[in-house]
KEKE-3310 file (N, C-alpha, C; in steps of 0.2 Angstrom, whole numbers, plus 5000, padded with zeros to 4 digits):
npx = (4687:4693:4682:4675:4685:4686:4674:4674:4685:4682:4669:4673:4683:4676:4669:4680:4686:4676:4676:4689:4689:4679:4685:4698:4694:4688:4699:4708:4700:4701:4692:4692:4684:4673:4676:4673:4658:4657:4665:4657:4646:4651:4654:4642:4636:4644:4641:4628:4628:4635:4626:4616:4621:4623:4610:4605:4612:4611:4597:4592:4595:4586:4575:4565:4571:4566:4561:4573:4580:4571:4573:4586:4587:4579:4585:4597:4594:4590:4602:4610:4603:4605:4619:4622:4616:4624:4638:4636:4633:4644:4654:4650:4650:4663:4673:4668:4666:4672:4669:4655:4653:4660:4651:4639:4644:4647:4634:4630:4638:4633:4621:4623:4628:4621:4617:4629:4632:4622:4625:4638:4634:4624:4632:4642:4634:4626:4635:4639:4628:4625:4637:4636:4624:4628:4640:4635:4626:4634:4644:4636:4633:4645:4651:4657:4655:4666:4677:4683:4677:4672:4684:4690:4682:4684:4698:4698:4691:4700:4711:4706:4704:4717:4722:4714:4719:4732:4729:4724:4735:4742:4751:4748:4742:4727:4719:4703:4692:4697:4700:4687:4680:4686:4686:4672:4667:4672:4665:4652:4653:4654:4642:4633:4635:4630:4617:4612:4614:4605:4593:4593:4592:4578:4572:4574:4567:4554:4548:4550:4549:4557:4569:4574:4577:4591:4604:4616:4628:4642:4649:4656:4668:4672:4674:4663:4669:4683:4699:4698:4685:4681:4689:4683:4670:4672:4677:4668:4656:4653:4644:4643:4632:4621:4604:4593:4586:4595:4607:4601:4597:4609:4616:4607:4608:4622:4628:4621:4623:4637:4640:4634:4640:4653:4652:4656:4656:4640:4636:4624:4615:4617:4613:4600:4596:4598:4589:4577:4578:4578:4566:4558:4558)
npy = (4989:4996:4999:5008:5018:5022:5027:5038:5045:5047:5054:5065:5071:5077:5087:5094:5099:5107:5117:5122:5127:5137:5146:5149:5156:5167:5173:5175:5185:5195:5196:5195:5198:5192:5179:5175:5174:5163:5153:5152:5147:5134:5129:5128:5118:5107:5105:5102:5091:5082:5082:5076:5063:5059:5059:5049:5038:5038:5039:5028:5018:5018:5011:4996:4980:4975:4987:4994:4986:4988:5002:5003:4995:5002:5015:5011:5007:5020:5027:5021:5024:5038:5039:5032:5041:5052:5048:5046:5059:5066:5061:5065:5079:5083:5089:5102:5107:5118:5129:5129:5131:5144:5152:5151:5157:5170:5175:5174:5184:5195:5196:5197:5195:5185:5176:5171:5163:5154:5148:5142:5133:5125:5119:5112:5106:5096:5086:5083:5078:5067:5059:5057:5049:5038:5033:5029:5019:5010:5007:5001:4990:4983:4982:4972:4973:4980:4995:4998:5001:5014:5020:5019:5027:5039:5041:5041:5053:5062:5061:5066:5079:5083:5081:5090:5102:5102:5102:5115:5123:5121:5111:5099:5090:5085:5074:5076:5070:5057:5052:5053:5044:5031:5029:5031:5019:5009:5013:5010:4996:4994:5000:4991:4980:4986:4988:4975:4971:4979:4974:4962:4966:4971:4959:4953:4961:4957:4963:4959:4943:4927:4925:4913:4907:4902:4907:4901:4893:4895:4895:4887:4886:4899:4908:4920:4927:4925:4930:4931:4931:4943:4952:4952:4955:4968:4975:4971:4969:4956:4941:4925:4917:4921:4926:4921:4932:4942:4940:4941:4954:4960:4957:4962:4975:4979:4974:4980:4994:4996:4994:5004:5015:5014:5015:5023:5041:5048:5037:5030:5040:5042:5030:5030:5040:5034:5024:5031:5037:5027:5022:5031:5031)
npz = (5397:5386:5376:5383:5385:5372:5369:5378:5373:5359:5360:5369:5362:5351:5358:5364:5352:5347:5357:5355:5342:5343:5353:5347:5336:5341:5347:5336:5329:5337:5348:5362:5372:5372:5376:5390:5391:5382:5388:5400:5394:5390:5403:5409:5401:5404:5417:5417:5409:5418:5429:5423:5420:5434:5438:5431:5436:5451:5452:5446:5456:5465:5460:5457:5453:5441:5436:5435:5425:5414:5412:5410:5398:5389:5389:5383:5370:5365:5367:5358:5346:5346:5345:5334:5324:5327:5323:5309:5306:5310:5301:5289:5291:5296:5288:5286:5299:5306:5298:5299:5313:5315:5308:5316:5327:5323:5321:5334:5340:5335:5341:5355:5372:5379:5368:5365:5376:5375:5362:5364:5374:5368:5358:5365:5374:5368:5364:5377:5384:5376:5377:5391:5392:5384:5389:5402:5399:5392:5402:5412:5404:5402:5415:5428:5441:5444:5444:5432:5419:5421:5424:5412:5403:5409:5407:5393:5391:5397:5389:5377:5381:5382:5369:5362:5367:5363:5349:5348:5352:5341:5340:5336:5322:5315:5305:5303:5296:5293:5306:5313:5305:5306:5320:5322:5315:5324:5335:5331:5331:5345:5349:5344:5352:5364:5361:5359:5373:5379:5374:5380:5393:5393:5391:5403:5411:5407:5397:5384:5377:5376:5384:5389:5378:5371:5360:5359:5370:5377:5389:5397:5389:5387:5400:5408:5418:5417:5410:5396:5393:5400:5393:5380:5383:5388:5376:5365:5371:5373:5376:5383:5383:5374:5370:5356:5351:5355:5347:5334:5334:5335:5323:5313:5316:5315:5303:5291:5295:5297:5283:5277:5283:5279:5266:5250:5249:5244:5237:5240:5237:5224:5219:5222:5213:5201:5201:5201:5189:5180:5182:5177:5164)
capx = (4689:4694:4676:4673:4690:4685:4668:4676:4690:4678:4664:4676:4687:4672:4668:4686:4688:4672:4678:4695:4687:4676:4690:4703:4691:4687:4706:4710:4696:4702:4686:4693:4679:4668:4678:4670:4652:4658:4667:4651:4641:4654:4654:4635:4635:4648:4638:4621:4630:4637:4620:4612:4624:4622:4603:4604:4615:4608:4590:4590:4596:4580:4570:4565:4575:4563:4561:4580:4581:4567:4576:4593:4586:4576:4590:4602:4592:4590:4609:4612:4600:4609:4626:4622:4615:4630:4644:4635:4633:4651:4657:4647:4651:4669:4677:4665:4664:4675:4665:4648:4654:4661:4645:4635:4647:4646:4627:4629:4642:4629:4615:4625:4631:4616:4617:4636:4632:4618:4628:4643:4630:4621:4637:4645:4629:4624:4640:4640:4622:4626:4642:4634:4620:4631:4644:4631:4623:4640:4647:4631:4633:4651:4653:4657:4656:4673:4677:4687:4673:4672:4691:4692:4679:4688:4704:4697:4689:4706:4715:4702:4706:4724:4723:4711:4723:4738:4726:4723:4741:4746:4756:4745:4737:4722:4714:4697:4688:4699:4699:4680:4678:4688:4683:4665:4666:4673:4660:4646:4653:4652:4635:4629:4635:4626:4610:4610:4613:4599:4587:4593:4588:4571:4570:4574:4561:4548:4545:4551:4550:4563:4575:4577:4579:4598:4607:4622:4630:4649:4651:4661:4674:4674:4670:4662:4674:4690:4702:4696:4678:4681:4691:4678:4664:4674:4677:4662:4650:4652:4641:4644:4626:4616:4598:4592:4584:4601:4611:4598:4597:4616:4618:4603:4610:4629:4630:4620:4625:4644:4640:4632:4645:4660:4651:4659:4651:4636:4634:4617:4611:4618:4609:4593:4595:4598:4583:4572:4579:4576:4559:4554:4559)
capy = (4996:4999:5001:5014:5023:5024:5032:5045:5049:5049:5060:5070:5075:5081:5093:5098:5102:5113:5123:5125:5131:5144:5150:5151:5161:5174:5176:5178:5190:5200:5197:5191:5200:5187:5173:5174:5171:5156:5148:5151:5142:5128:5127:5126:5112:5102:5104:5099:5084:5078:5081:5071:5057:5058:5058:5042:5033:5038:5038:5021:5014:5018:5007:4989:4976:4975:4994:4995:4983:4991:5008:5002:4993:5008:5020:5008:5008:5027:5029:5018:5028:5044:5038:5031:5047:5056:5046:5048:5066:5069:5059:5070:5086:5084:5094:5108:5109:5124:5134:5130:5134:5151:5155:5152:5162:5177:5177:5175:5190:5201:5196:5199:5190:5179:5172:5168:5158:5149:5145:5138:5128:5120:5116:5107:5102:5090:5081:5081:5073:5060:5056:5054:5043:5032:5030:5026:5012:5006:5005:4996:4984:4980:4982:4966:4975:4984:5002:4998:5004:5021:5023:5019:5032:5045:5041:5043:5060:5066:5061:5070:5086:5085:5082:5096:5108:5102:5104:5122:5126:5120:5106:5092:5090:5079:5073:5074:5065:5050:5050:5051:5038:5025:5029:5030:5012:5005:5015:5006:4989:4995:5001:4984:4976:4989:4987:4968:4970:4983:4969:4957:4970:4971:4952:4952:4965:4954:4967:4955:4936:4924:4925:4906:4904:4904:4905:4896:4894:4893:4898:4882:4887:4906:4910:4927:4930:4924:4936:4932:4934:4950:4956:4952:4959:4975:4978:4970:4968:4949:4937:4918:4914:4926:4924:4921:4939:4947:4939:4943:4961:4962:4956:4966:4982:4980:4973:4986:5000:4997:4994:5011:5020:5014:5016:5029:5046:5049:5031:5029:5045:5041:5024:5032:5044:5030:5020:5035:5039:5021:5021:5037:5030)
capz = (5398:5379:5373:5387:5383:5365:5369:5381:5368:5353:5361:5372:5357:5348:5362:5364:5346:5346:5361:5353:5336:5346:5356:5342:5331:5345:5348:5330:5327:5343:5352:5368:5377:5371:5379:5396:5389:5379:5393:5404:5391:5391:5410:5411:5397:5407:5424:5415:5407:5424:5433:5419:5422:5441:5439:5429:5441:5458:5451:5445:5461:5469:5457:5458:5448:5435:5433:5433:5419:5409:5411:5406:5391:5385:5387:5379:5363:5364:5366:5351:5341:5346:5343:5326:5321:5328:5319:5302:5305:5310:5295:5284:5292:5299:5284:5286:5305:5307:5294:5302:5320:5314:5306:5321:5332:5320:5322:5341:5342:5333:5345:5361:5377:5380:5362:5365:5381:5372:5357:5367:5378:5363:5354:5369:5378:5364:5365:5384:5385:5372:5381:5398:5391:5381:5394:5407:5396:5391:5409:5415:5400:5403:5421:5432:5448:5445:5442:5426:5414:5423:5423:5405:5401:5412:5404:5387:5391:5399:5383:5373:5383:5380:5362:5360:5369:5358:5343:5349:5352:5334:5341:5334:5316:5315:5299:5306:5292:5294:5313:5314:5301:5309:5327:5321:5314:5330:5339:5329:5334:5352:5349:5342:5359:5369:5359:5361:5380:5380:5372:5386:5399:5392:5391:5410:5413:5405:5392:5378:5378:5373:5388:5390:5371:5370:5353:5360:5377:5377:5396:5399:5385:5388:5406:5408:5423:5415:5406:5389:5393:5402:5387:5375:5385:5388:5370:5361:5375:5371:5381:5381:5382:5372:5367:5349:5349:5355:5341:5328:5334:5334:5316:5309:5317:5314:5296:5287:5298:5294:5276:5275:5286:5275:5259:5247:5250:5239:5234:5241:5234:5217:5217:5222:5207:5195:5201:5199:5182:5176:5183:5174:5157)
cpx = (4690:4688:4674:4678:4688:4679:4670:4681:4686:4673:4668:4680:4682:4670:4674:4687:4683:4674:4684:4694:4684:4681:4695:4700:4690:4694:4709:4707:4697:4695:4686:4688:4673:4670:4674:4663:4652:4660:4661:4647:4644:4653:4647:4633:4638:4644:4631:4623:4631:4631:4616:4614:4623:4615:4602:4606:4612:4600:4588:4591:4590:4574:4571:4570:4572:4562:4568:4582:4577:4570:4582:4592:4584:4581:4596:4600:4592:4597:4611:4610:4604:4616:4627:4621:4621:4636:4643:4635:4640:4655:4656:4650:4658:4673:4675:4663:4666:4671:4658:4648:4655:4655:4640:4638:4647:4639:4626:4632:4637:4623:4617:4627:4627:4617:4624:4635:4628:4621:4633:4639:4628:4627:4641:4640:4627:4628:4640:4634:4623:4631:4640:4629:4623:4636:4640:4628:4629:4643:4642:4631:4639:4654:4652:4658:4663:4672:4681:4683:4673:4679:4692:4688:4682:4694:4703:4695:4696:4711:4712:4704:4713:4725:4720:4715:4729:4735:4726:4730:4745:4751:4754:4741:4733:4718:4707:4692:4690:4698:4692:4677:4680:4686:4676:4663:4667:4668:4653:4647:4652:4645:4631:4629:4630:4618:4608:4610:4607:4593:4587:4590:4581:4568:4569:4569:4554:4545:4545:4552:4556:4569:4578:4579:4586:4600:4612:4624:4637:4653:4657:4668:4677:4670:4669:4667:4681:4692:4699:4689:4677:4684:4686:4672:4666:4674:4671:4656:4648:4649:4641:4638:4620:4609:4597:4591:4590:4605:4608:4598:4604:4618:4614:4605:4617:4631:4628:4622:4633:4644:4639:4637:4651:4659:4654:4654:4647:4634:4627:4613:4611:4614:4602:4591:4594:4592:4577:4572:4577:4569:4554:4554:4553)
cpy = (5000:5002:5008:5020:5026:5029:5038:5049:5051:5055:5066:5074:5079:5088:5097:5102:5108:5119:5126:5129:5138:5148:5153:5157:5167:5177:5179:5184:5196:5202:5193:5193:5195:5180:5171:5171:5164:5151:5147:5146:5135:5125:5124:5119:5106:5100:5100:5092:5079:5077:5076:5064:5054:5056:5051:5037:5032:5037:5031:5016:5013:5014:5000:4986:4976:4982:4996:4992:4986:4998:5007:5000:4998:5013:5017:5009:5015:5029:5027:5022:5035:5044:5036:5037:5052:5054:5047:5055:5069:5067:5063:5077:5088:5089:5101:5111:5116:5130:5135:5133:5142:5155:5156:5157:5169:5179:5178:5182:5196:5202:5198:5193:5184:5174:5168:5162:5152:5145:5140:5132:5123:5116:5110:5103:5096:5085:5078:5076:5067:5056:5053:5048:5037:5029:5026:5019:5008:5003:5000:4989:4980:4979:4975:4967:4978:4991:5003:5002:5012:5024:5024:5025:5039:5046:5044:5051:5065:5066:5066:5078:5088:5085:5088:5102:5108:5104:5112:5126:5125:5114:5099:5094:5084:5079:5071:5069:5058:5048:5049:5046:5032:5024:5028:5023:5008:5007:5011:4999:4989:4996:4995:4980:4979:4988:4980:4967:4974:4978:4964:4960:4970:4964:4951:4955:4962:4958:4964:4948:4934:4923:4919:4903:4906:4902:4900:4897:4891:4895:4893:4883:4894:4908:4917:4931:4929:4930:4937:4934:4941:4955:4957:4956:4966:4979:4977:4969:4960:4945:4930:4914:4918:4923:4924:4928:4943:4946:4941:4951:4964:4962:4961:4973:4983:4979:4979:4993:5001:4997:5001:5016:5020:5014:5022:5035:5047:5043:5030:5034:5044:5035:5025:5036:5040:5026:5024:5037:5033:5020:5026:5036:5026)
cpz = (5391:5376:5377:5386:5376:5365:5372:5376:5362:5354:5364:5367:5353:5352:5363:5358:5345:5350:5358:5347:5338:5349:5352:5338:5335:5346:5342:5327:5332:5346:5358:5373:5377:5374:5385:5395:5386:5384:5398:5401:5391:5398:5412:5407:5401:5414:5422:5413:5413:5428:5429:5421:5429:5442:5437:5434:5447:5457:5450:5451:5466:5466:5459:5453:5442:5432:5431:5426:5413:5407:5407:5399:5387:5383:5383:5372:5361:5363:5360:5346:5340:5343:5336:5322:5321:5323:5312:5301:5305:5304:5289:5284:5294:5295:5285:5293:5307:5304:5298:5309:5319:5312:5311:5326:5329:5322:5330:5343:5340:5338:5352:5366:5378:5374:5362:5370:5378:5367:5359:5371:5374:5360:5358:5373:5375:5365:5372:5386:5382:5375:5387:5397:5389:5385:5399:5405:5395:5397:5412:5410:5401:5410:5425:5439:5450:5443:5435:5420:5415:5422:5416:5402:5403:5408:5396:5386:5393:5393:5378:5374:5381:5373:5359:5362:5364:5351:5343:5348:5345:5334:5338:5328:5316:5309:5302:5302:5293:5301:5315:5310:5304:5316:5327:5320:5320:5335:5337:5331:5342:5353:5348:5349:5364:5367:5361:5369:5382:5379:5378:5392:5399:5392:5399:5413:5411:5400:5385:5380:5375:5378:5389:5383:5369:5363:5354:5368:5377:5384:5398:5395:5387:5394:5406:5413:5422:5411:5399:5389:5395:5397:5382:5377:5386:5381:5365:5364:5374:5377:5379:5380:5380:5370:5360:5347:5350:5349:5335:5328:5332:5327:5312:5310:5314:5306:5291:5289:5296:5287:5274:5277:5281:5268:5256:5248:5244:5235:5234:5237:5226:5214:5217:5215:5201:5195:5199:5191:5177:5176:5179:5166:5154)
residu = (MET:PHE:ALA:ASN:TYR:LEU:ILE:GLY:LEU:ARG:GLU:GLY:LEU:GLU:ALA:SER:LEU:ILE:VAL:CYS:ILE:LEU:VAL:ALA:TYR:LEU:VAL:LYS:THR:GLU:ARG:ARG:ASP:ALA:LEU:LYS:PRO:VAL:TRP:ALA:GLY:VAL:GLY:VAL:ALA:VAL:LEU:VAL:SER:LEU:GLY:PHE:GLY:ALA:GLY:LEU:GLU:PHE:GLY:SER:GLN:GLU:LEU:THR:PHE:GLN:ALA:GLN:GLU:ALA:LEU:GLY:GLY:SER:LEU:SER:ILE:ILE:ALA:VAL:GLY:LEU:VAL:THR:TRP:MET:VAL:PHE:TRP:MET:ARG:ARG:THR:ALA:ARG:HIS:LEU:LYS:THR:GLU:LEU:HIS:GLY:LYS:LEU:ASP:SER:ALA:LEU:ARG:MET:GLY:THR:ALA:ALA:LEU:VAL:VAL:THR:ALA:PHE:LEU:ALA:VAL:GLY:ARG:GLU:GLY:LEU:GLU:THR:SER:LEU:PHE:VAL:TRP:THR:ALA:VAL:HIS:ALA:THR:SER:ASN:GLY:THR:THR:ASP:PRO:VAL:ILE:GLY:ALA:LEU:LEU:GLY:LEU:ALA:THR:ALA:VAL:VAL:LEU:GLY:TRP:LEU:PHE:TYR:ARG:GLY:ALA:LEU:ARG:ILE:ASN:LEU:ALA:LYS:PHE:PHE:THR:TRP:THR:GLY:GLY:MET:LEU:VAL:VAL:VAL:ALA:ALA:GLY:VAL:LEU:ALA:TYR:GLY:VAL:HIS:ASP:LEU:GLN:GLU:ALA:ASP:PHE:ILE:GLY:GLY:LEU:ASN:ASN:LEU:ALA:PHE:ASP:ILE:SER:SER:THR:ILE:SER:PRO:ASP:GLY:TRP:LEU:GLY:THR:LEU:LEU:LYS:GLY:VAL:PHE:ASN:PHE:GLN:PRO:ASP:PRO:THR:VAL:LEU:GLN:VAL:THR:VAL:TRP:PHE:VAL:TYR:LEU:VAL:PRO:THR:LEU:ALA:LEU:PHE:PHE:ALA:PRO:PRO:GLY:LEU:PHE:SER:ARG:ARG:VAL:ALA:ALA:VAL:ARG:ALA:SER:SER:SER:ARG)
# end
């Protein structure tokens, strides 16, 4: 449940903050007449995101087992790619998010009502679609036939809405850079588990071989149905009998991604510049 709560909180808070920044700017600039188009865009984005999630859930139920596994594995990999891009983007732009949104809103105000609806829709819709996709893949990766993953995601979204409202009212101060850095790091760990589970789905769909080539099997020590197995699966997508390919993919993704994510800002670009300077001598 914790992993899905984190996803709901992290993704939901991004959307909540975007809405708060847009609304606060319109109120402070005395453009309350533009609030209705903005809320309309937000509402459409929410409906599209919910429809996308419902389509994934109910559409997949009509497929064969092999097709379900292929779909789940493919979407897991896509979701991990999107979330990885998102956490790096947010870490880089968190300090300038307000300025960027204000600039887009100014342009939309000059263009008219339709532009306001589109601006709000795109700003929130991107987060909503990413959330729907990642929550769906994470729920299917961690679910053991219970509703706990769904409840965790919904609680995370509800917390995000409350925090966003408090932020708007000025009752809460959030260091966005630190918040998105640490939650982004935890989300990378969750994404590594989703990626490994996605590979397992593709193996079960016979898209990739090696399903019977286990890296280890500690099911007798940590039962997947026991409290410890359930806890580890819910937080890290841990599997007591992973394949060699699953473990390899998990390490290959997690270690360099975390190293790059927590590296000092500009370190990579400085090293590239240093290499170029030395090679030109």
